[in-house]
Every structure is written in C-alpha cells, then in structure tokens.
C-alpha positions, 0 to 999 in steps of 0.5 A, a space after each residue: 730740464 731734469 727729468 722726474 726720475 732724476 729729481 726722484 734720485 736726488 730726493 732719495 739720496 737726501 733722505 737717506 744721508 738725513 736718515 743717517 744723520 738722525 740715527 747718528 744724532 740719536 746714538 748721541 743723545 742716548 750716549 749723553 742721556 747715560 753720562 747725565 743719569 751717571 753724573 746725577 748718581 755721582 752728585 747725589 752720592 756726594 751730597 749725601 756723603 757731605 751731609 753725613 760728614 757735616 752732622 759727624 763734624 758737628 757732633 764731634 767738635 762742639 766749637 762748630 756749633 758755637 756762634 762767634 761774638 761778633 754774630 
C-alpha cells in the first residue's frame, strides 16, 4: 500500500510535467499566431497588388474590356 506522502509526490511530479507541457504549448501557439498574422498581412498586400495590376491592365489595354463575340 502506497503512503500518502508517496502519492502526493507522484501527483506533484505529474503536475510539474503538465505545467511544463502547458507552457510549451503556449509558446507554440504564440509563435503560430505571429506566423498567421504575418501571412494575413502578406496575403492582404498581394490582393491589393493584384487589384492594382488588374486596374492598370484594363486601363492600358482596351481589348481587355471587350467581350468576345461568343458571349
């Protein structure tokens, strides 16, 4: 039969490992959030650039604005 002190030590050990795991997971989540923020910013800039290029293409080439005869 285990003593209460031995069981308490085992529980404290498990708790310490769980605390370490929670801290490690928190670090991973924080790093991933930073990466997501950076990717969202990159996508936003790419969308804006594509939109500007589309406007420039339409303005510089009137054929782009024409609808083909089969439509």
